[in-house]
Residue frames as qw, qx, qy, qz and C-alpha x, y, z in Angstrom:
[[0.041, -0.654, 0.523, -0.545, 3.30, -38.94, -37.29],
 [0.478, -0.071, -0.846, 0.224, 4.03, -41.66, -34.71],
 [0.490, -0.707, -0.455, -0.229, 1.58, -41.71, -31.83],
 [0.644, -0.501, -0.268, 0.512, 4.19, -41.08, -29.11],
 [0.336, 0.054, 0.107, 0.934, 5.53, -38.01, -30.96],
 [0.211, -0.575, -0.432, -0.662, 2.00, -36.64, -31.32],
 [0.603, -0.674, -0.420, 0.075, 1.41, -37.09, -27.58],
 [0.567, -0.294, -0.110, 0.761, 4.69, -35.28, -26.79],
 [0.137, 0.316, 0.285, 0.894, 3.65, -32.45, -29.11],
 [0.402, -0.689, -0.448, -0.403, 0.31, -32.06, -27.31],
 [0.663, -0.578, -0.298, 0.370, 2.00, -32.09, -23.89],
 [0.471, -0.044, 0.052, 0.880, 4.55, -29.54, -25.09],
 [0.061, -0.520, -0.360, -0.772, 1.80, -27.23, -26.31],
 [0.555, -0.716, -0.406, -0.118, 0.01, -27.48, -22.96],
 [0.660, -0.415, -0.167, 0.603, 3.23, -26.75, -21.05],
 [0.315, 0.168, 0.184, 0.916, 4.04, -23.79, -23.28],
 [0.241, -0.647, -0.422, -0.587, 0.52, -22.41, -22.90],
 [0.634, -0.680, -0.343, 0.136, 0.67, -22.70, -19.11],
 [0.593, -0.246, -0.044, 0.765, 4.11, -21.04, -18.96],
 [0.137, 0.374, 0.287, 0.871, 2.98, -18.18, -21.20],
 [0.416, -0.720, -0.421, -0.362, -0.13, -17.68, -19.05],
 [0.677, -0.563, -0.261, 0.396, 1.99, -17.63, -15.88],
 [0.464, -0.018, 0.081, 0.882, 4.44, -15.11, -17.34],
 [0.071, -0.533, -0.363, -0.761, 1.60, -12.85, -18.46],
 [0.555, -0.715, -0.415, -0.092, -0.07, -13.10, -15.04],
 [0.640, -0.411, -0.154, 0.631, 3.18, -12.14, -13.30],
 [0.296, 0.173, 0.206, 0.917, 3.74, -9.20, -15.65],
 [0.255, -0.647, -0.424, -0.580, 0.17, -7.93, -15.26],
 [0.637, -0.682, -0.342, 0.111, 0.30, -8.27, -11.47],
 [0.635, -0.303, -0.053, 0.708, 3.75, -6.65, -11.24],
 [0.268, -0.073, 0.230, 0.933, 3.33, -3.77, -13.67],
 [0.186, -0.358, -0.487, -0.775, -0.34, -3.08, -14.41],
 [0.601, -0.438, 0.024, -0.668, -2.83, -4.11, -11.73],
 [0.350, 0.098, -0.894, 0.261, -2.81, -6.41, -8.72],
 [0.587, -0.583, -0.465, -0.315, -5.36, -7.65, -6.17],
 [0.134, 0.279, -0.609, 0.730, -5.27, -6.70, -2.49],
 [0.519, -0.535, -0.651, -0.142, -7.44, -7.90, 0.40],
 [0.198, -0.702, 0.197, -0.655, -8.28, -5.48, 3.21],
 [0.574, -0.014, -0.758, 0.308, -6.86, -6.97, 6.44],
 [0.241, -0.295, -0.591, 0.711, -8.07, -4.50, 9.08],
 [0.018, 0.817, 0.577, 0.006, -10.65, -1.86, 9.93],
 [0.364, -0.437, -0.025, 0.822, -8.30, 1.12, 9.68],
 [0.001, -0.006, 0.432, 0.902, -10.01, 2.37, 6.48],
 [0.028, -0.592, -0.806, -0.003, -13.65, 1.90, 7.57],
 [0.695, 0.326, 0.569, -0.294, -16.18, 2.87, 6.35],
 [0.400, 0.661, -0.418, -0.478, -14.49, 3.38, 3.00],
 [0.577, 0.291, -0.756, -0.099, -13.02, -0.13, 3.04],
 [0.795, -0.410, 0.211, -0.395, -14.21, -2.99, 5.21],
 [0.376, -0.425, 0.823, 0.018, -12.34, -6.03, 6.45],
 [0.607, 0.183, 0.771, 0.053, -12.41, -8.67, 3.73],
 [0.503, 0.801, 0.050, -0.320, -13.04, -6.26, 0.84],
 [0.707, -0.040, 0.468, 0.529, -11.00, -7.24, -2.19],
 [0.219, 0.893, 0.004, -0.393, -9.71, -4.43, -4.37],
 [0.780, 0.418, 0.140, 0.445, -7.65, -3.82, -7.47],
 [0.361, -0.759, 0.113, 0.530, -4.52, -1.70, -7.13],
 [0.617, 0.770, 0.089, 0.139, -3.61, 0.29, -10.23],
 [0.699, -0.409, 0.164, 0.563, 0.15, 0.55, -10.75],
 [0.508, 0.404, 0.356, 0.673, 0.25, 2.65, -13.92],
 [0.081, -0.955, -0.249, -0.143, -1.16, 5.87, -12.47],
 [0.386, -0.871, 0.261, 0.158, 2.05, 6.50, -10.50],
 [0.494, 0.636, -0.593, -0.023, 4.28, 4.33, -12.68],
 [0.960, -0.255, -0.114, -0.019, 5.18, 0.76, -11.63],
 [0.460, -0.724, 0.488, 0.161, 8.39, 0.01, -9.82],
 [0.439, 0.586, -0.638, -0.240, 11.10, -1.21, -12.18],
 [0.447, 0.070, -0.884, 0.118, 11.53, -4.22, -9.91],
 [0.631, -0.567, -0.182, -0.497, 8.55, -4.91, -7.62],
 [0.264, -0.551, 0.679, -0.408, 9.53, -5.63, -4.00],
 [0.804, -0.036, -0.568, -0.171, 9.76, -9.30, -3.09],
 [0.172, -0.397, 0.709, -0.556, 9.51, -10.28, 0.58],
 [0.829, -0.109, -0.351, -0.423, 8.07, -13.77, 0.67],
 [0.221, -0.387, 0.822, -0.355, 8.32, -15.95, 3.77],
 [0.751, 0.015, -0.517, -0.410, 7.24, -19.54, 3.21],
 [0.823, -0.267, -0.496, 0.064, 6.38, -21.80, 6.14],
 [0.175, -0.753, 0.391, -0.500, 7.37, -21.13, 9.73],
 [0.837, -0.170, -0.488, 0.178, 9.22, -23.23, 12.26],
 [0.566, -0.450, -0.351, 0.594, 9.87, -21.99, 15.80],
 [0.024, -0.880, -0.196, 0.432, 8.83, -18.51, 14.75],
 [0.131, -0.570, 0.496, 0.642, 11.25, -18.35, 11.83],
 [0.730, 0.500, -0.105, -0.454, 10.41, -18.72, 8.12],
 [0.869, -0.041, 0.461, 0.172, 11.34, -22.03, 6.55],
 [0.571, 0.245, 0.412, 0.667, 12.18, -20.25, 3.31],
 [0.020, 0.817, 0.148, -0.557, 12.64, -16.54, 2.63],
 [0.598, 0.455, 0.416, 0.513, 12.66, -15.19, -0.91],
 [0.109, -0.866, -0.021, 0.488, 14.39, -11.83, -1.44],
 [0.619, 0.767, -0.077, 0.146, 15.97, -10.05, -4.38],
 [0.759, -0.007, -0.148, 0.634, 19.81, -10.06, -4.35],
 [0.292, -0.729, -0.173, 0.595, 21.21, -6.96, -2.66],
 [0.280, -0.179, 0.431, 0.839, 22.67, -5.76, -5.95],
 [0.005, 0.450, 0.704, 0.550, 19.16, -5.59, -7.44],
 [0.182, -0.638, -0.621, 0.417, 17.52, -3.69, -4.57],
 [0.058, -0.372, 0.051, 0.925, 18.17, -0.19, -6.04],
 [0.129, -0.153, -0.694, -0.692, 15.80, -1.14, -8.88],
 [0.223, -0.586, -0.775, 0.075, 12.94, -1.44, -6.36],
 [0.171, -0.623, -0.262, 0.716, 13.40, 2.29, -5.64],
 [0.018, 0.242, -0.424, -0.873, 13.06, 3.33, -9.28],
 [0.519, 0.493, 0.580, -0.389, 9.81, 3.73, -11.22],
 [0.333, 0.307, 0.641, 0.620, 8.74, 3.58, -14.81],
 [0.110, -0.080, -0.083, -0.987, 6.97, 6.72, -16.12],
 [0.062, 0.481, 0.841, -0.241, 3.42, 7.13, -14.83],
 [0.068, 0.748, 0.503, 0.427, 0.43, 9.39, -15.46],
 [0.161, -0.816, 0.104, -0.545, 0.94, 11.52, -12.35],
 [0.235, 0.254, -0.746, 0.569, 2.38, 11.55, -8.86],
 [0.323, -0.493, -0.784, 0.196, 0.42, 10.56, -5.75],
 [0.097, -0.475, -0.061, -0.872, -1.95, 13.32, -4.63],
 [0.210, -0.047, 0.623, -0.752, -3.77, 14.26, -1.45],
 [0.709, 0.128, 0.181, -0.669, -6.90, 12.17, -1.04],
 [0.656, 0.303, -0.651, -0.233, -5.60, 9.16, -2.98],
 [0.864, -0.361, 0.298, -0.183, -5.93, 5.77, -1.31],
 [0.425, 0.659, -0.621, -0.020, -2.50, 4.17, -1.66],
 [0.974, -0.220, 0.008, 0.050, -1.02, 0.73, -1.04],
 [0.232, 0.814, -0.487, 0.214, 2.60, 0.77, 0.06],
 [0.756, 0.021, -0.564, 0.333, 5.36, -1.29, 1.63],
 [0.528, -0.839, -0.119, -0.059, 5.29, -0.55, 5.37],
 [0.300, 0.762, -0.453, 0.351, 8.61, 1.17, 6.26],
 [0.522, -0.573, 0.528, -0.349, 8.68, -0.49, 9.68],
 [0.629, -0.108, 0.769, 0.017, 8.39, -4.03, 8.29],
 [0.292, 0.450, -0.499, -0.680, 8.96, -4.42, 4.52],
 [0.013, 0.074, 0.985, 0.156, 7.31, -7.85, 4.52],
 [0.142, 0.597, 0.720, -0.323, 3.94, -6.14, 5.05],
 [0.083, 0.346, 0.410, 0.840, 1.84, -3.98, 2.71],
 [0.025, 0.476, 0.555, -0.682, -0.39, -1.24, 4.18],
 [0.104, 0.561, 0.554, 0.607, -3.29, 0.74, 2.73],
 [0.174, -0.592, -0.402, 0.676, -4.06, 4.30, 3.85],
 [0.309, 0.882, 0.321, 0.151, -5.20, 7.66, 2.51],
 [0.552, 0.159, -0.036, 0.818, -2.57, 10.15, 1.45],
 [0.210, -0.865, -0.381, 0.249, -2.87, 13.33, 3.52],
 [0.008, -0.947, 0.201, 0.252, 0.25, 15.35, 2.68],
 [0.857, 0.409, -0.048, 0.308, 3.20, 15.18, 0.30],
 [0.695, -0.172, -0.101, 0.691, 6.83, 16.12, 0.74],
 [0.235, 0.244, 0.046, 0.940, 7.48, 19.76, 1.61],
 [0.403, -0.600, -0.307, -0.619, 4.06, 20.31, 3.22],
 [0.019, -0.202, 0.693, -0.691, 3.38, 20.92, 6.90],
 [0.512, -0.388, -0.701, -0.309, 0.64, 18.84, 8.55],
 [0.122, -0.162, 0.587, -0.784, -1.29, 19.77, 11.67],
 [0.368, -0.428, -0.801, -0.197, -4.21, 17.91, 13.25],
 [0.022, -0.022, 0.392, -0.919, -6.40, 20.36, 15.16],
 [0.512, 0.168, 0.376, -0.754, -9.91, 19.90, 16.55],
 [0.706, 0.245, 0.658, -0.089, -10.36, 16.80, 14.42],
 [0.587, 0.797, 0.050, -0.136, -9.46, 18.65, 11.21],
 [0.786, 0.001, 0.242, 0.569, -6.45, 18.39, 8.92],
 [0.090, 0.961, -0.050, -0.256, -4.48, 21.56, 8.23],
 [0.799, 0.193, 0.214, 0.528, -1.90, 21.72, 5.45],
 [0.388, 0.226, 0.023, 0.893, 0.48, 24.68, 5.58],
 [0.024, 0.166, 0.397, -0.902, -1.94, 26.36, 7.99],
 [0.503, 0.066, -0.221, -0.833, -5.07, 25.94, 5.85],
 [0.619, 0.018, 0.694, -0.366, -7.83, 23.49, 6.71],
 [0.011, 0.057, -0.869, -0.491, -8.39, 20.75, 4.14],
 [0.570, 0.219, 0.255, -0.750, -11.96, 20.84, 2.80],
 [0.385, 0.197, -0.810, -0.396, -11.65, 17.83, 0.48],
 [0.783, -0.234, 0.055, -0.574, -14.77, 15.74, 1.30],
 [0.862, 0.116, -0.491, 0.054, -12.67, 12.55, 1.10],
 [0.422, 0.133, -0.595, 0.671, -10.70, 13.75, 4.10],
 [0.439, -0.709, -0.464, -0.299, -13.38, 13.98, 6.75],
 [0.119, -0.656, 0.389, -0.636, -13.16, 15.95, 9.96],
 [0.898, -0.381, -0.065, -0.211, -12.81, 12.82, 12.00],
 [0.707, 0.336, -0.463, 0.415, -9.06, 12.59, 12.45],
 [0.656, -0.750, -0.085, 0.019, -7.70, 12.37, 15.93],
 [0.095, 0.802, -0.550, 0.211, -4.43, 13.43, 17.44],
 [0.653, 0.112, -0.716, 0.220, -2.14, 10.78, 18.76],
 [0.588, -0.665, 0.183, -0.423, -2.88, 9.96, 22.38],
 [0.311, 0.446, -0.816, 0.198, 0.06, 8.08, 23.95],
 [0.358, -0.129, 0.750, -0.541, -2.28, 6.82, 26.67],
 [0.746, 0.340, 0.436, -0.371, -4.70, 5.36, 24.10],
 [0.009, 0.460, -0.715, -0.526, -2.51, 3.83, 21.37],
 [0.781, 0.228, -0.264, -0.518, -3.96, 1.72, 18.56],
 [0.889, 0.063, -0.445, 0.087, -1.73, -1.12, 19.74],
 [0.710, -0.692, 0.044, 0.124, 0.04, -1.95, 22.98],
 [0.792, 0.037, 0.150, 0.591, 3.28, -2.07, 20.98],
 [0.316, 0.547, 0.165, 0.757, 2.96, 1.64, 20.23],
 [0.432, -0.825, -0.326, 0.160, 2.45, 3.08, 23.72],
 [0.302, -0.830, 0.125, 0.452, 4.18, 6.48, 24.01],
 [0.520, -0.109, 0.581, 0.616, 5.29, 6.15, 20.41],
 [0.360, 0.779, 0.467, 0.216, 3.14, 8.69, 18.54],
 [0.451, -0.389, 0.059, 0.801, 5.56, 11.40, 17.51],
 [0.136, 0.067, 0.476, 0.866, 3.74, 13.00, 14.58],
 [0.230, -0.515, -0.624, -0.541, 0.23, 13.92, 15.68],
 [0.253, -0.408, -0.600, 0.640, 0.01, 15.78, 18.99],
 [0.061, 0.889, 0.453, -0.029, -2.56, 18.57, 19.35],
 [0.014, -0.977, 0.083, 0.194, -1.07, 21.71, 17.82],
 [0.581, -0.400, 0.541, 0.458, 2.01, 19.89, 16.55],
 [0.567, 0.746, -0.138, -0.320, 3.11, 20.96, 13.07],
 [0.762, -0.194, 0.556, 0.269, 4.91, 18.20, 11.20],
 [0.314, 0.710, -0.406, -0.483, 7.02, 18.95, 8.14],
 [0.936, 0.178, 0.302, 0.001, 6.89, 16.08, 5.63],
 [0.380, -0.520, 0.527, 0.554, 10.36, 15.53, 4.14],
 [0.502, 0.565, -0.378, -0.535, 10.84, 15.79, 0.40],
 [0.403, 0.282, -0.849, -0.194, 10.38, 12.42, -1.29],
 [0.059, -0.153, -0.923, 0.348, 8.01, 11.18, 1.43],
 [0.397, -0.428, -0.418, -0.696, 4.27, 11.20, 2.10],
 [0.216, -0.089, 0.678, -0.697, 2.11, 11.44, 5.23],
 [0.471, -0.185, -0.716, -0.480, -0.75, 8.90, 5.35],
 [0.336, -0.099, 0.640, -0.684, -3.65, 8.12, 7.68],
 [0.014, -0.286, -0.949, -0.135, -6.51, 5.67, 7.90],
 [0.301, -0.459, -0.342, -0.763, -10.08, 6.93, 7.38],
 [0.738, -0.586, -0.308, -0.129, -10.92, 5.20, 10.67],
 [0.339, 0.648, -0.452, 0.511, -8.08, 7.06, 12.32],
 [0.567, -0.576, 0.372, -0.455, -9.08, 6.10, 15.87],
 [0.894, -0.151, 0.422, -0.021, -8.13, 2.55, 14.93],
 [0.752, 0.638, -0.059, 0.154, -5.31, 3.14, 12.48],
 [0.672, -0.489, 0.250, 0.497, -1.57, 2.57, 12.83],
 [0.559, 0.748, 0.220, 0.283, -0.33, 5.23, 10.45],
 [0.489, 0.540, -0.156, 0.667, 2.06, 8.14, 9.95],
 [0.392, -0.803, 0.098, -0.439, 1.10, 9.66, 13.29],
 [0.855, -0.476, 0.205, -0.003, 2.91, 6.75, 14.94],
 [0.837, -0.132, 0.341, 0.406, 5.70, 5.54, 12.66],
 [0.222, -0.544, 0.307, 0.749, 6.39, 8.48, 10.36],
 [0.433, 0.627, -0.187, -0.620, 6.54, 8.92, 6.62],
 [0.856, 0.244, 0.451, 0.065, 6.18, 6.71, 3.54],
 [0.237, -0.416, 0.528, 0.701, 8.99, 6.96, 0.97],
 [0.601, 0.504, -0.099, -0.612, 7.49, 7.68, -2.44],
 [0.343, 0.410, -0.811, -0.239, 9.52, 4.77, -3.79],
 [0.131, -0.008, 0.947, -0.293, 7.65, 2.42, -1.42],
 [0.589, 0.321, 0.260, -0.695, 4.21, 3.19, -2.87],
 [0.416, 0.064, 0.877, 0.230, 2.98, 0.15, -4.80],
 [0.011, 0.324, 0.648, 0.689, -0.05, 1.75, -6.43],
 [0.328, -0.060, 0.141, -0.932, -3.41, 3.47, -6.17],
 [0.227, 0.280, 0.907, -0.219, -6.50, 1.63, -4.88],
 [0.178, 0.026, -0.419, -0.890, -9.11, 2.06, -7.59],
 [0.664, -0.129, -0.345, -0.651, -12.03, -0.33, -7.22],
 [0.496, -0.164, 0.770, -0.367, -13.65, -2.82, -4.85],
 [0.491, 0.193, -0.667, -0.527, -14.41, -5.93, -6.91],
 [0.632, -0.245, -0.733, -0.061, -15.57, -8.30, -4.15],
 [0.334, 0.330, 0.880, -0.078, -18.01, -8.95, -2.53],
 [0.183, 0.453, 0.639, 0.594, -20.55, -8.25, -5.23],
 [0.175, -0.863, -0.470, -0.063, -22.70, -5.97, -3.07],
 [0.413, -0.755, 0.032, 0.508, -19.63, -3.82, -2.39],
 [0.599, 0.270, 0.389, 0.646, -18.49, -3.27, -6.00],
 [0.043, 0.975, 0.191, -0.110, -17.65, 0.40, -6.46],
 [0.551, 0.559, -0.138, 0.604, -15.03, 2.85, -7.65],
 [0.574, -0.520, -0.352, 0.525, -13.02, 4.21, -4.75],
 [0.130, 0.884, 0.084, 0.441, -12.85, 7.91, -4.01]]
């Protein structure tokens, strides 16, 4: 075989190997498991800022078409390049492949934030569609009964419009006043941060569509001294 053809064959094999690896990585990240880095303290002490976790997508069933909201580079406050699925494809982001089970109370879930779909949030699921939520004396009550699940501690606070978690949310907590009973609509979930005094969650902006849930947080894999299975 001529030397130049042999070199082309080697280059082609390398290119094919790299492309196959990239395709497999995209498929695994989109449909099986993906990494997520904790950006805030809203889930302390369960999750700390900087913890890196794996998000399992098969428990609930992966989205047929994972959401894509990528903004690349910014100039004068606007993205230089925005990558989005064509509008005709968007209904596929609302459909799921079959999973093992549906999200349940106590699960730690990663989801597309309904207020800004370019951001992913992580919170604990407190109530599912059709249930009534009440926060009373620091406890969570579902359909009038106090939740005793040890993962849902008695440390949840009611919304205080005078002490919002962010200046942007002053007088904007509509779902967590003392004694207020909130009915979660069918097809939606109510979520809160474990560190609820510092969590922008359903008490402020409402409910998470089930179709927006990306997956279930399963394990902290970094840093090494924090490796553990999440409960």
